[in-house]
Every structure is written in C-alpha cells, then in structure tokens.
Backbone bond lengths (Angstrom), bond angles and torsions (degrees), N, CA, C in turn:
res aa  C-N    CA-C-N  psi(-1)  N-CA   C-N-CA  omega(-1)  CA-C   N-CA-C  phi
1 H - - - 1.446 - - 1.516 107.41 -
2 L 1.338 117.18 130.84 1.451 121.09 179.26 1.514 109.71 -107.67
3 N 1.315 116.95 133.03 1.448 121.88 172.31 1.522 107.01 -78.30
4 G 1.328 117.69 169.16 1.453 121.09 179.28 1.511 111.42 -62.43
5 A 1.330 116.63 158.70 1.465 123.20 177.92 1.533 111.66 51.30
6 T 1.327 115.21 44.14 1.465 121.28 -177.72 1.515 109.22 -120.95
7 R 1.332 115.19 142.22 1.460 120.08 177.15 1.525 109.12 -132.55
8 V 1.338 115.55 124.32 1.457 122.20 179.44 1.521 108.50 -130.80
9 D 1.325 115.69 135.98 1.457 122.19 174.00 1.527 106.64 -109.13
10 V 1.346 118.32 121.60 1.463 122.71 -176.62 1.524 109.32 -114.45
11 R 1.330 115.23 135.42 1.470 121.01 176.64 1.523 108.61 -128.78
12 L 1.322 115.60 121.42 1.457 121.89 177.15 1.522 107.62 -109.49
13 E 1.320 115.47 113.44 1.456 121.08 -176.16 1.521 109.65 -120.28
14 R 1.314 115.86 172.59 1.463 121.18 -177.50 1.528 111.91 -58.26
15 G 1.340 118.09 -44.21 1.458 120.88 -174.64 1.523 115.63 -105.03
16 R 1.327 118.30 0.17 1.464 119.45 -179.88 1.529 110.89 -163.40
17 R 1.310 113.75 161.71 1.460 122.36 173.62 1.520 105.88 -123.27
18 F 1.336 117.27 132.79 1.452 121.06 -171.90 1.523 110.17 -141.76
19 A 1.333 115.99 138.22 1.464 121.51 174.40 1.519 108.51 -131.34
20 R 1.325 115.90 144.18 1.460 121.23 174.58 1.525 107.51 -121.21
21 L 1.335 116.04 118.28 1.459 122.23 177.11 1.523 107.07 -89.56
22 D 1.336 116.35 110.63 1.464 120.77 -178.52 1.522 111.95 -81.16
23 H 1.319 117.17 -38.90 1.461 122.41 173.69 1.513 108.96 -167.25
24 G 1.327 116.33 159.48 1.452 121.57 179.60 1.512 112.96 96.83
25 E 1.342 115.01 -148.54 1.463 121.28 -174.09 1.516 110.05 -145.00
26 A 1.329 116.18 138.59 1.460 121.15 -179.69 1.525 109.95 -141.98
27 Y 1.318 115.48 143.63 1.465 123.17 176.00 1.518 106.87 -107.47
28 F 1.328 117.02 125.54 1.463 122.40 -178.85 1.521 109.57 -112.68
29 D 1.331 117.15 135.37 1.462 122.86 172.44 1.523 104.91 -123.64
30 V 1.332 116.43 104.71 1.460 122.40 -166.66 1.525 111.22 -108.65
31 A 1.322 116.48 126.60 1.463 121.81 176.14 1.528 109.79 -76.27
32 H 1.309 116.46 143.18 1.458 122.25 178.91 1.527 109.83 -68.54
33 D 1.310 116.18 130.92 1.465 122.61 174.32 1.531 106.68 -153.12
34 A 1.342 116.76 95.23 1.472 121.99 -175.16 1.527 111.90 -59.04
35 D 1.333 117.62 -27.18 1.460 120.70 -179.39 1.525 112.61 -81.52
36 R 1.320 117.10 -13.84 1.462 121.52 -179.63 1.532 109.54 -137.67
37 P 1.336 118.03 77.23 1.471 119.42 -179.63 1.526 110.93 -61.08
38 F 1.321 114.98 159.38 1.464 122.11 -176.77 1.519 109.57 -117.58
39 A 1.326 116.36 135.26 1.468 121.62 177.10 1.516 109.34 -136.93
40 V 1.322 115.51 146.90 1.464 122.22 174.54 1.517 107.61 -123.14
41 R 1.312 116.21 127.76 1.463 121.17 173.99 1.523 107.22 -104.65
42 A 1.332 115.46 129.89 1.465 122.53 177.22 1.517 106.70 -134.66
43 G 1.320 116.48 109.42 1.461 119.68 -174.40 1.514 109.29 61.59
44 A 1.330 116.56 -130.54 1.463 121.25 179.87 1.524 112.31 -91.41
45 S 1.337 117.38 5.66 1.468 120.47 -178.84 1.523 110.78 -101.60
46 E 1.332 114.31 161.63 1.459 119.92 175.48 1.521 108.85 -141.78
47 I 1.330 115.54 139.86 1.460 123.30 177.50 1.511 106.58 -115.44
48 R 1.339 117.27 124.57 1.465 121.97 -179.41 1.521 109.33 -114.37
49 V 1.331 115.58 128.99 1.465 120.48 -177.11 1.518 110.54 -140.38
50 L 1.330 115.50 163.01 1.461 121.53 167.60 1.520 109.65 -110.59
51 G 1.303 118.22 -47.38 1.461 121.81 177.77 1.515 109.41 -156.55
52 T 1.307 117.76 116.12 1.455 121.34 -176.16 1.516 110.26 -170.74
53 A 1.329 116.27 176.50 1.467 122.76 173.00 1.520 106.86 -129.46
54 F 1.336 116.02 128.81 1.457 119.94 -177.06 1.516 110.49 -154.43
55 D 1.332 115.71 162.53 1.451 123.41 179.67 1.527 107.95 -118.29
56 V 1.331 117.04 136.75 1.459 122.65 177.53 1.519 107.95 -126.02
57 E 1.331 115.73 132.64 1.460 120.69 177.73 1.523 109.15 -131.14
58 M 1.331 115.89 127.28 1.463 120.41 173.94 1.516 107.57 -91.58
59 G 1.316 115.27 121.51 1.454 120.09 179.58 1.506 110.80 -114.45
60 R 1.296 115.23 -158.42 1.460 122.47 -178.77 1.529 109.45 -78.63
61 G 1.316 116.07 93.20 1.449 120.82 176.97 1.516 115.35 80.70
62 E 1.330 117.90 7.29 1.461 119.44 178.19 1.525 110.50 -151.84
63 V 1.318 114.78 162.81 1.460 122.15 176.91 1.520 106.96 -118.65
64 K 1.337 116.36 133.89 1.467 121.32 179.43 1.522 108.67 -109.60
65 L 1.317 116.00 138.35 1.456 122.97 -179.73 1.519 108.98 -127.47
66 A 1.341 116.84 134.86 1.464 122.52 172.68 1.526 107.04 -131.43
67 V 1.337 117.10 126.45 1.465 121.06 -177.07 1.533 109.01 -102.56
68 Y 1.332 115.44 126.73 1.464 121.97 -177.62 1.529 112.70 -101.19
69 R 1.333 117.67 -27.63 1.459 122.16 178.11 1.517 108.15 -153.04
70 G 1.319 117.06 140.32 1.457 120.90 177.63 1.511 112.95 84.16
71 K 1.323 115.29 -149.97 1.461 121.74 -175.16 1.521 108.61 -152.89
72 V 1.332 116.90 143.81 1.464 121.53 177.95 1.523 110.00 -133.09
73 R 1.311 116.09 160.09 1.465 122.58 169.74 1.516 105.77 -103.10
74 F 1.333 115.92 128.74 1.464 122.45 -172.40 1.521 108.50 -127.32
75 G 1.315 116.23 124.44 1.455 118.84 179.33 1.503 111.37 -179.26
76 S 1.317 115.24 -159.09 1.450 122.34 -176.33 1.523 110.58 -68.35
77 A 1.324 115.66 137.44 1.464 120.72 178.71 1.521 111.69 -67.31
78 D 1.343 117.60 -24.01 1.463 119.90 -178.47 1.528 112.88 -98.86
79 S 1.309 118.46 10.09 1.471 125.12 175.02 1.525 114.68 66.64
80 R 1.327 118.41 8.62 1.465 119.99 179.76 1.530 111.62 -88.55
81 G 1.321 117.33 -33.11 1.461 120.47 -177.84 1.521 112.10 -84.81
82 R 1.308 115.08 171.46 1.460 121.56 179.06 1.517 109.81 -73.97
83 S 1.322 116.55 137.69 1.461 120.96 175.39 1.525 108.49 -120.14
84 V 1.333 115.00 161.03 1.461 121.21 179.79 1.518 108.61 -134.14
85 D 1.318 115.99 152.30 1.451 121.23 171.11 1.521 107.05 -88.90
86 V 1.328 116.14 131.00 1.458 121.48 -177.58 1.525 107.91 -121.76
87 S 1.329 116.16 120.73 1.465 122.74 -178.35 1.520 110.97 -98.16
88 A 1.333 115.54 168.94 1.465 121.76 177.90 1.526 110.16 -54.03
89 G 1.330 115.59 136.06 1.455 121.56 -179.93 1.520 113.28 86.34
90 W 1.324 116.85 9.26 1.463 121.64 179.56 1.519 108.96 -128.07
91 R 1.347 116.35 153.29 1.462 122.14 177.46 1.523 109.57 -135.75
92 S 1.328 114.80 158.49 1.459 121.28 -178.90 1.522 108.52 -147.02
93 R 1.326 115.33 165.62 1.463 122.26 176.09 1.523 108.06 -126.22
94 F 1.328 115.68 146.83 1.454 121.31 177.04 1.520 108.27 -118.92
95 G 1.316 116.51 124.19 1.463 122.30 177.12 1.511 108.66 -161.13
96 N 1.309 116.73 154.96 1.471 122.41 -179.62 1.528 112.05 53.42
97 G 1.326 117.03 36.60 1.455 121.30 173.73 1.515 117.08 83.00
98 A 1.338 118.18 3.72 1.467 119.55 -177.25 1.524 111.15 -145.47
99 A 1.324 115.12 153.44 1.464 121.92 174.68 1.528 108.85 -90.01
100 S 1.323 116.20 142.75 1.464 120.68 179.32 1.528 110.21 -80.92
101 Q 1.326 115.57 162.48 1.462 119.76 173.96 1.527 108.42 -59.86
102 P 1.322 118.24 134.19 1.466 120.21 -179.61 1.526 112.51 -62.68
103 K 1.346 113.99 148.95 1.467 122.64 175.23 1.520 107.66 -120.03
104 R 1.307 116.11 144.75 1.465 121.53 179.50 1.532 110.62 -71.79
105 F 1.339 116.53 145.65 1.463 123.24 171.06 1.519 107.64 -146.03
106 D 1.312 116.68 164.77 1.461 121.65 -178.68 1.528 109.07 -88.37
107 A 1.322 117.11 99.44 1.462 122.49 -177.37 1.529 112.98 -72.41
108 T 1.339 117.95 -7.37 1.469 120.35 179.09 1.532 112.02 -88.23
109 R 1.333 117.66 -12.69 1.464 120.83 -179.39 1.524 110.73 -77.16
110 E 1.315 115.91 146.99 1.460 120.23 177.67 1.518 109.85 -66.95
111 D 1.345 116.31 146.87 1.457 121.43 -176.34 1.529 110.78 -121.68
112 W 1.324 117.40 -155.62 1.459 122.26 -176.15 1.523 112.74 -57.04
113 R 1.336 116.62 -26.71 1.465 119.65 -179.85 1.518 111.81 -67.54
114 R 1.338 117.63 -18.10 1.464 123.11 178.38 1.533 111.74 -118.59
115 G 1.350 116.65 17.41 1.457 120.39 173.38 1.518 116.57 88.46
116 W 1.338 118.35 18.87 1.458 121.67 -179.99 1.524 110.36 -112.39
117 I 1.334 115.62 149.21 1.467 122.02 172.42 1.523 106.89 -127.07
118 D 1.327 115.35 125.71 1.462 122.71 176.43 1.516 105.74 -106.00
119 T 1.341 117.37 107.83 1.458 119.59 -172.00 1.524 113.33 -75.04
120 D 1.308 120.05 -34.46 1.476 123.98 172.72 1.526 113.41 36.98
121 D 1.323 117.10 66.69 1.464 123.43 178.76 1.530 111.63 64.16
122 M 1.321 115.75 38.11 1.464 123.40 -178.95 1.528 109.45 -87.50
123 R 1.327 116.53 142.57 1.465 120.43 173.40 1.527 109.43 -75.78
124 L 1.312 116.13 154.16 1.469 121.34 179.71 1.525 110.93 -56.80
125 T 1.337 118.16 -39.19 1.470 120.09 179.20 1.530 111.37 -61.41
126 E 1.316 117.88 -35.34 1.468 121.34 178.50 1.529 110.65 -68.64
127 L 1.334 116.53 -38.81 1.465 119.92 176.73 1.523 110.00 -63.05
128 I 1.321 117.05 -42.90 1.470 121.07 178.24 1.531 109.76 -59.71
129 D 1.332 117.27 -44.49 1.468 120.54 178.00 1.529 110.77 -58.83
130 A 1.340 117.06 -45.03 1.466 121.27 -179.43 1.531 110.82 -63.33
131 L 1.319 117.19 -42.52 1.468 120.43 179.49 1.524 111.30 -68.17
132 N 1.317 117.46 -35.44 1.466 120.29 179.78 1.520 113.05 -70.96
133 R 1.328 118.34 -14.09 1.469 120.80 174.84 1.527 111.15 -79.96
134 R 1.296 117.42 -10.17 1.465 122.40 -177.41 1.527 109.97 -100.44
135 D 1.322 116.00 168.30 1.462 120.19 172.26 1.517 108.83 -65.56
136 G 1.292 116.32 149.10 1.450 120.18 178.21 1.511 110.80 132.55
137 P 1.307 116.04 -177.70 1.462 118.93 -178.00 1.529 111.14 -67.51
138 M 1.321 115.96 146.14 1.462 121.29 176.24 1.523 107.99 -72.38
139 I 1.316 115.69 135.27 1.464 121.36 179.57 1.517 107.34 -105.68
140 M 1.326 115.86 124.00 1.463 120.45 -177.92 1.526 110.75 -72.91
141 E 1.313 114.73 159.97 1.465 122.10 178.22 1.531 109.18 -55.77
142 P 1.348 118.27 130.84 1.465 119.68 -179.65 1.527 111.40 -71.12
143 P 1.325 117.50 155.23 1.468 119.63 177.98 1.530 110.66 -64.36
144 P 1.338 117.06 151.30 1.474 120.88 -177.25 1.529 114.01 -53.43
145 A 1.321 117.93 -31.73 1.470 120.80 -177.18 1.528 112.63 -62.13
146 I 1.335 117.01 -25.09 1.471 119.33 -178.25 1.526 113.35 -122.75
147 A 1.317 117.96 -4.72 1.473 121.88 -173.51 1.522 113.66 -56.73
148 N 1.333 117.83 -35.83 1.458 120.71 -175.33 1.522 113.81 -100.41
149 L 1.331 117.02 16.21 1.468 119.37 174.64 1.522 108.92 -55.93
150 K 1.335 117.18 133.62 1.469 121.93 177.69 1.520 108.62 -90.14
151 L 1.320 115.81 126.98 1.461 122.44 -179.07 1.523 109.59 -113.58
152 S 1.301 116.18 145.71 1.460 121.16 172.82 1.511 108.43 -138.88
153 G 1.310 116.34 130.03 1.456 122.04 179.75 1.508 110.72 159.36
154 R 1.299 114.76 175.12 1.467 122.52 179.21 1.513 106.93 -125.28
155 F 1.343 116.66 124.27 1.456 120.59 -171.10 1.527 112.19 -133.41
156 R 1.328 115.57 148.36 1.460 121.31 168.27 1.519 106.73 -76.37
157 A 1.314 117.49 138.40 1.460 121.52 -174.16 1.524 113.11 -106.62
158 E 1.330 117.79 11.23 1.458 119.47 -173.43 1.524 114.19 -71.25
159 N 1.340 117.73 -23.95 1.463 120.61 179.79 1.533 108.81 -130.94
160 P 1.334 117.63 89.24 1.466 120.60 -176.42 1.527 113.63 -56.91
161 Q 1.333 117.09 -36.40 1.464 119.94 -178.13 1.522 110.88 -64.01
162 T 1.325 117.56 -46.29 1.467 121.24 178.68 1.520 110.42 -65.62
163 L 1.319 117.05 -42.66 1.464 121.49 179.90 1.525 111.08 -61.00
164 L 1.334 117.43 -49.70 1.460 120.25 -177.91 1.523 112.34 -68.13
165 T 1.326 117.40 -32.38 1.470 119.98 175.98 1.520 110.29 -64.22
166 A 1.337 117.32 -44.23 1.473 121.09 179.73 1.534 111.22 -65.69
167 I 1.317 116.93 -44.80 1.462 120.40 179.02 1.532 109.50 -65.25
168 G 1.333 116.59 -40.84 1.462 121.09 179.43 1.517 112.38 -60.99
169 D 1.336 117.34 -37.82 1.467 120.74 177.19 1.528 110.55 -60.29
170 A 1.326 116.96 -37.52 1.468 121.07 -178.30 1.532 112.53 -81.60
171 Y 1.331 117.61 -31.81 1.464 120.79 -172.37 1.530 114.27 -108.65
172 G 1.331 118.65 0.48 1.461 120.45 173.57 1.507 116.57 86.51
173 F 1.322 117.05 41.27 1.462 119.16 171.26 1.524 108.64 -143.04
174 G 1.322 114.81 159.07 1.459 120.95 179.09 1.510 110.41 -116.01
175 L 1.319 114.78 177.06 1.455 121.80 -176.54 1.517 108.65 -131.03
176 V 1.330 116.93 131.84 1.451 122.45 -179.78 1.522 108.05 -125.30
177 A 1.338 116.48 129.61 1.463 120.85 175.94 1.521 108.36 -84.81
178 E 1.329 116.32 130.39 1.466 122.30 176.69 1.519 107.43 -128.20
179 G 1.312 115.54 92.92 1.459 120.21 -175.36 1.514 109.41 66.26
180 D 1.333 117.21 -123.63 1.466 121.25 179.36 1.529 112.19 -96.90
181 K 1.341 117.05 15.84 1.464 121.55 179.32 1.522 110.62 -120.71
182 L 1.330 114.67 158.99 1.466 120.95 176.34 1.525 108.30 -115.87
183 R 1.338 115.90 139.24 1.458 121.50 178.66 1.516 108.92 -123.84
184 L 1.334 117.09 132.87 1.458 122.61 176.50 1.521 108.69 -90.73
185 V 1.335 115.92 140.91 1.458 121.37 179.27 1.517 108.68 -133.62
186 A 1.324 116.01 137.37 1.461 120.40 176.70 1.514 108.97 -69.17
187 T 1.319 117.00 140.78 1.468 120.98 177.35 1.516 109.20 -107.88
188 A 1.314 115.56 152.81 1.469 121.00 178.27 1.515 109.77 -72.58
189 D 1.343 116.13 148.72 1.479 121.35 178.14 1.497 111.40 -69.06
C-alpha cells in the first residue's frame, strides 16, 4: 500500500526481491520465500525480511519503521552502523547511521491506510508532511518558532483544517487559509 506522494522502485529477480523507497510511506506485506529474500532500502537504511508485514516512512533526515507481523533486521544499508531486530508490535527510527532501540506500539490499531495518524512524539513538521501526503489543501511549511513542537496523540486525518485548528488551540498556533493552501502562524501567549 502506498501513501500519497510516495515513490517506490521494486525489482523482482530470480534470487532476491528488492524495493527502494525514494520518499513517502509504504506498507509492505511480504510472503516468505527463503530462496528469494526481500529487502527495502530507504535512504541510508535497509530492512531485511523473509516474511512479514511492516510500514516504512522516509521523513526529514530519518526513516521510521513499524512492524505489524513477523520480524525484521533494521539498520545501515552499508553494514557499518548499528542495526536492531524489530518484532511485531515494535517500531524504530533510523538516523545518523544507526537504528534506535525499538519502542512498543499497538499494531492492532488502524493507521494511515484507514485515515488515522498516531503522532507518538512527532514534530509538527512531520505531521504536516503526513497530512500533505493525503487529499486536501496543501499545508505550507510552519514557521521555525513552532516547527519542532513535539506532538503526541492519535487523530483522524480526514479534515486537516479541523485537526490543525484543534491542535493549534492546545499548542499555541493558529491556521490561516491562503487560497487553496493553509499556513500555520504562532500565536502570542
């Protein structure tokens, strides 16, 4: 399953199956085939699997992985950085040449494929990127004063304007419509 604004190059060969995620987010459900292992390269990271279901998202300077079934090895594509094994119900991030220690998440909850966004300590810029992959008005880059706000929560993503207005009320920013685009503005305390 491909999220909006996503580009994946897939190669199915006799001895291996390979995908390269250039940008965006993709959910893979991979059948076990010991004679043809499957790998996904996203930026400088690589995910190696035999049979599993997982989600990969390329963000701003990092790759996020969430495993829904099975187990994968997640780490540097060039084998120099630290890698971790990530099992179903766990997620990890790859940045600065290494994968982070996995954190537990609820793999039974609906995700972006069903219109939900789980922010889980997500920066505001990452939320904007996720919303811009969906149908709806384009949201401009937030001003530096609020761009790195850390958000936590689980939200329906069907109406970005309503979602950002509600989050803005709690975190101190407003929303201005400019033609067919939305702009976030910091509000005074």
